[in-house]
C-alpha positions in Angstrom: 0.0 -0.1 0.0 1.3 3.5 -0.9 2.6 5.6 2.0 0.9 8.9 3.0 3.7 10.8 1.4 3.4 8.9 -1.9 -0.4 9.4 -1.9 0.0 13.1 -1.2 2.5 13.4 -4.2 0.0 11.5 -6.4 -2.8 13.9 -5.5 -0.8 17.0 -6.2 0.4 15.6 -9.5 -3.2 14.7 -10.6 -4.4 18.2 -9.5 -1.6 19.8 -11.6 -2.6 17.6 -14.5 -6.3 18.7 -14.0 -5.3 22.4 -14.1 -3.5 21.8 -17.3 -6.3 20.0 -19.0 -8.8 22.5 -17.8 -6.7 25.4 -19.3 -6.3 23.4 -22.6 -10.1 23.0 -22.7 -10.7 26.8 -22.3 -8.1 27.5 -24.9 -9.7 24.9 -27.3 -13.1 26.4 -26.6 -12.0 29.9 -27.6 -10.2 28.7 -30.7 -13.3 26.6 -31.7 -15.4 29.7 -31.5 -13.2 31.5 -34.1 -12.9 28.3 -36.3 -16.8 27.9 -36.3 -17.1 31.5 -37.5 -14.8 30.8 -40.3 -16.5 27.5 -41.2 -20.0 29.0 -41.1 -18.9 31.8 -43.4 -17.4 29.4 -45.9 -19.9 26.5 -45.9 -22.7 28.0 -47.8 -20.2 29.1 -50.5 -18.7 25.6 -50.6 -22.2 24.0 -50.9 -23.2 26.3 -53.7 -20.0 25.7 -55.7 -20.6 22.0 -55.4 -24.1 22.4 -56.6 -23.0 24.6 -59.5 -20.3 22.1 -60.7 -22.7 19.2 -60.5 -25.3 21.1 -62.4 -22.8 21.9 -65.0 -21.8 18.3 -65.2 -25.4 17.3 -65.6 -25.8 19.9 -68.3 -22.8 18.9 -70.2 -23.7 15.1 -70.1 -26.4 15.8 -72.6 -23.9 17.4 -75.0 -20.7 15.5 -74.1 -19.9 14.7 -77.7 -19.2 18.4 -78.4 -16.9 19.2 -75.4 -13.5 18.1 -74.5 -13.0 18.9 -70.8 -11.6 16.1 -68.8 -13.0 17.3 -65.4 -16.4 16.3 -66.6 -15.5 13.2 -68.6 -16.4 9.8 -67.6 -13.1 8.0 -67.1 -13.6 4.2 -67.6 -10.3 3.0 -66.1 -8.7 4.5 -63.0 -4.9 3.8 -63.0 -3.4 6.5 -61.0 -4.9 8.5 -58.0 -3.9 11.5 -55.9 -5.0 11.2 -52.3 -4.9 14.3 -50.2 -5.3 13.6 -46.5 -5.6 16.3 -43.8 -4.9 15.7 -40.1 -3.8 17.9 -37.2 -0.2 18.9 -36.4 -0.8 18.3 -32.8 -2.4 15.6 -30.7 -4.3 15.5 -27.5 -7.6 15.5 -29.4 -9.0 12.0 -28.8 -9.4 9.9 -32.0 -9.6 12.8 -34.3 -6.4 11.9 -36.1 -6.6 8.2 -36.1 -10.1 8.1 -37.6 -8.8 10.0 -40.7 -5.7 7.7 -40.9 -7.8 4.6 -40.7 -10.0 5.8 -43.4 -7.0 6.7 -45.6 -5.4 3.3 -45.0 -8.8 1.5 -45.9 -8.9 3.6 -49.2 -5.4 2.9 -49.9 -5.8 -1.0 -49.5 -9.0 -0.7 -51.6 -7.2 0.9 -54.4 -4.2 -1.3 -54.3 -6.5 -4.4 -54.7 -7.6 -2.8 -57.9 -4.0 -2.3 -59.0 -4.4 1.5 -58.8 -1.2 3.5 -58.3 -1.4 6.0 -55.5 0.3 9.4 -54.8 -0.3 10.3 -51.1 -0.1 14.0 -50.2 -0.2 14.4 -46.5 -1.2 17.6 -44.7 -0.5 17.5 -40.9 2.3 16.3 -38.7 0.4 13.5 -37.1 -0.5 11.7 -40.2 3.1 12.2 -41.5 4.5 10.7 -38.4 2.1 7.7 -38.7 2.8 7.0 -42.3 6.5 7.2 -41.7 6.3 4.8 -38.8 4.1 2.4 -41.0 6.6 2.7 -43.9 3.9 4.1 -46.2 5.3 6.2 -49.1 4.3 9.8 -49.3 4.5 12.0 -52.4 4.2 15.2 -50.5 4.4 16.2 -46.8 3.0 19.5 -45.5 3.3 20.8 -42.0 1.8 23.9 -40.6 -1.2 24.4 -43.0 -3.9 22.3 -41.1 -3.3 24.5 -38.1 -3.4 27.8 -40.0 -5.5 27.3 -43.2 -4.4 29.6 -46.1 -6.1 29.8 -49.5 -3.1 30.7 -51.5 -1.2 27.7 -50.0 -4.1 25.3 -50.6 -4.3 26.5 -54.1 -0.5 25.8 -54.6 -0.9 22.3 -53.2 -3.9 21.4 -55.4 -2.3 23.0 -58.6 0.0 20.2 -59.3 -2.7 17.5 -58.9 -5.0 19.6 -61.2 -2.4 20.0 -63.8 -1.5 16.3 -63.8 -5.3 15.4 -64.0 -5.7 17.7 -67.1 -2.6 16.2 -68.6 -4.0 12.6 -67.9 -1.1 11.7 -65.6 -3.5 10.9 -62.9 -7.2 9.9 -63.2 -8.7 11.0 -59.9 -8.2 13.4 -56.9 -9.5 12.5 -53.6 -9.5 14.4 -50.4 -9.9 12.9 -46.8 -10.5 14.8 -43.8 -12.3 14.7 -40.4 -14.9 17.4 -40.6 -17.0 19.5 -38.1 -20.6 18.5 -37.6 -21.3 20.2 -34.2 -19.4 20.7 -30.9 -19.8 17.0 -30.0 -19.5 15.3 -33.3 -17.0 15.0 -36.1 -17.3 13.0 -39.3 -14.7 11.7 -41.8 -15.4 12.9 -45.3 -13.9 11.3 -48.5 -14.6 13.4 -51.5 -13.7 12.8 -55.1 -12.9 16.2 -56.4 -12.1 15.1 -60.1 -13.7 14.0 -62.3 -16.9 15.7 -61.5 -19.9 13.3 -62.1 -23.6 13.4 -61.2 -26.7 11.5 -62.0 -28.5 13.6 -64.7 -31.8 12.7 -63.2 -30.9 14.6 -59.9 -30.2 17.8 -61.8 -31.9 20.8 -60.4 -32.0 22.6 -63.8 -31.2 26.1 -62.5 -28.6 26.9 -65.1 -29.2 28.2 -68.5 -26.5 27.3 -71.1 -25.9 29.7 -73.9 -23.5 29.3 -76.9 -20.1 30.8 -76.2 -16.9 30.5 -78.1 -14.9 30.6 -74.8 -16.9 28.1 -72.8 -14.0 25.8 -72.4 -11.8 28.4 -70.9 -14.6 29.6 -68.6 -15.3 26.1 -67.5 -11.6 25.3 -66.8 -11.4 28.5 -64.7 -14.4 27.3 -62.7 -13.1 23.9 -62.3 -9.8 25.3 -61.1 -11.6 27.6 -58.5 -13.7 24.6 -57.5 -10.8 22.3 -56.6 -8.9 25.2 -54.8 -11.8 26.2 -52.7 -12.8 22.6 -51.9 -9.3 21.9 -50.4 -9.3 25.2 -48.5 -12.8 24.5 -47.1 -11.6 21.0 -46.1 -8.7 22.7 -44.1 -11.2 25.0 -42.5 -13.6 22.1 -41.6 -10.8 20.0 -40.3 -9.5 22.8 -38.0 -13.0 23.4 -36.4 -13.3 19.6 -35.9 -9.8 19.5 -34.5 -10.7 22.1 -31.8 -14.0 20.4 -31.2 -12.4 17.1 -30.6 -9.6 18.6 -28.4 -12.2 20.4 -26.2 -14.0 17.2 -25.7 -10.8 15.3 -25.0 -9.6 17.9 -22.4 -13.0 17.9 -20.8 -13.0 14.2 -20.4 -9.4 14.3 -19.1 -10.3 17.0 -16.5 -13.3 15.0 -15.3 -11.2 11.8 -15.1 -8.5 13.7 -13.1 -11.3 15.1 -10.7 -12.5 11.5 -10.2 -8.9 10.3 -9.7 -8.2 13.1 -7.1 -11.4 12.0 -5.3 -10.4 8.4 -5.2 -6.9 9.2 -4.1 -8.2 11.5 -1.4 -10.4 8.6 0.0 -7.4 6.3 -0.1 -5.2 9.0 1.6 -7.8 9.5 4.4 -8.2 5.9 4.8 -4.4 5.4 5.0 -4.1 8.4 7.5 -6.9 6.9 9.6 -5.1 3.5 9.7 -1.9 5.2 10.6 -3.6 7.2 13.5 -5.2 4.0 14.7 -2.1 2.1 14.6 -0.3 4.8 16.6 -3.1 4.8 19.2 -2.9 1.0 19.5 0.8 1.3 20.0 0.4 4.0 22.7 -2.1 2.0 24.5 -0.1 -1.1 24.3 2.8 0.6 25.6 0.9 2.2 28.6 -0.5 -1.3 29.4 3.0 -2.8 29.4 4.2 -0.1 31.7 1.4 -0.9 34.2 2.7 -4.5 34.4 
């Protein structure tokens, strides 16, 4: 059984940990509020640009023989794919990172079974560390972006993949990230950015197509903007989810520390009571011995 001194040290140590986790929870809560504001401002635009691209794809499906834009083409055989995975640069956020990593590994294994070549672009220190440990090849490693999303940097990262797709060096671009649903929930999203395909029957038919000699240039500009913003939005979404997950993890850690302090205090009081009782017994025994 631990001594009173050891128990006192454990209690103080757990209390210090509790103070740290409580402080980290407060920091994450403040950061989450700012991240939520950013994601709410961007979410509607991201949703609308998705709708527009799908509507364009549906429109072009009816005139596909007259266009030559690979982003809207139906690629029969997928031979090479770019996977862009987003995780955090830091830990202490529960299963936030590992859920994304598991989904990525599952997709990699699925594509390998189909003999598809993979270029893995990894954003976030935690995933980079994991893939290095697991000896999984990475095509590109980016640190610092997931904790501070930047549109220009996101556009730069996606540019190479976009150009390779247009030049038929790759056949698909996929993003994977753990996104924000609400303060208590995160969800892993797997999105195929290119090619853009849609069921024509689901078309909302809110676009009017007019003849234009420069329609291919305009569509290419739209596609480029679409893939850039999609990656940027995924970064914002991931950051909000990260702060949400860390806030939950630190709250759980704080509550666990509180419970541990309670249990250790009970153990300390019991041990102290036993020590006092033992001393009293020794005193009484000594007095009785002296009487003899």
